[in-house]
N, C-alpha and C positions, 0 to 999 in steps of 0.2 A: 751832369754826366756828359761825357764826350765819347764818341766812337772814333778811334784813330785807326786808319787804314794806311799801312806803309807797304809800298811795292818796292821790293829790293831784288838784287841779283842773287842767285843761289849761292855764289861764293861768299856773300856777306851774311846770309840768313842765319846760319848756325851760331856764329859768334854773337850776332845781334840778339837772337832768342835767348841765349845764355845770359847775356848782359841784362836784358830786360827782366828775366826771371830772378836774377840775383838782386835786383832792385825791388822785388816783390810784385811785379806786374804779371798778370796772367795773360798769356798770348795764345791765340789760335793761328795756326799756320796753314795756308792754303796754297796749292800749286796753281799757277796761272800762266798765261802766255801773252806776250806782247805782240802788238800788231806791226810795229815798224820793222824790227829785225826778225820777227816770228820765232823768238826764242823763249824758253821757259823763264818764268819769274817766280818769286814767292811773295804772296800777299799776307801780311801779318795784320791781325785784328786785335785791338785792345780796347777795353772799356775802362776809362779812368775818370777821376774827378777833374773838374775844370782846372784847378790849380796844379795838376800833375802834367798837363799837356806839354808845357815848355820843357819839363825834365825829360819826358819821353822823346821829344824831338831832339833834344841835346844828345841823348844816348844813341839815337838813330844816326845823327851826324857823325858821332865818334866812330861808329862801326861800319859805315857804308862809304866806300871810296869810289871815285870816278876814275875810269880807265879810258885810254884811247884805243880804238880798234879800227881795223880796215875792213870795209865791206865792198863787195862788188855790186854795183847797181845793175838794174835790168838793162839788157842791150837796147840801144836806140833802134827805132824803126828806120830802116834804110831802103833805098831803091833795090830792086832785085839784082843780086850779084854783088852788092856792096856789103861790106861788114866792117864796122869800126868797133873793136873791142873797147868797152868802157874802162876807164882807169879806176882803180879802187879809190874809194872815198874814206877819209878818216872821220870817224864819228866818236862822240863822247858817250860812253855807256857807264852804267853803274850809278852810284849815289843812291838816292831814294826819292820816290814820289810819295808824298804824305798828304792824306786827306783827313780833316778833322770835322766831324759831323756832330750835331746835337743828338743826344740819345736820352731815352727815357727807359728806365727799368721798371718792370712790373713782375711781381711774384705771381705765378700761376699755380 
C-alpha cells in the first residue's frame, strides 16, 4: 500500500477529485496553505495499491495545469529617504506536488 499526497491549487482540485473518484479512488480533501505565496492550496490524500500509483500520478498530471503569475517581492531595505519599488516577478504556480509514502493498513 502507498499513501499519495497531492498538493494542488484550488482551481484544479474539484475536477481532479471528480476524475479520481470516477476511476474508483477514494480521496480525502484537506485545505492547506503554502509558504512561498502564502495562498491556499488543497491537499488530497489517497491510499492505493502499489501498482495504482502511476495511474494516480497520470490522472493528477492530466488535471493540474501550471500557470504564470506576477507577484510583488518584499521591498528592499534602503537607506533612509530612499525607496526603490521592486519590479513584479513572474513565477510559475499550479501543477501539483506529489508525495508517495509507504503505508500499512490495520483494522482496529
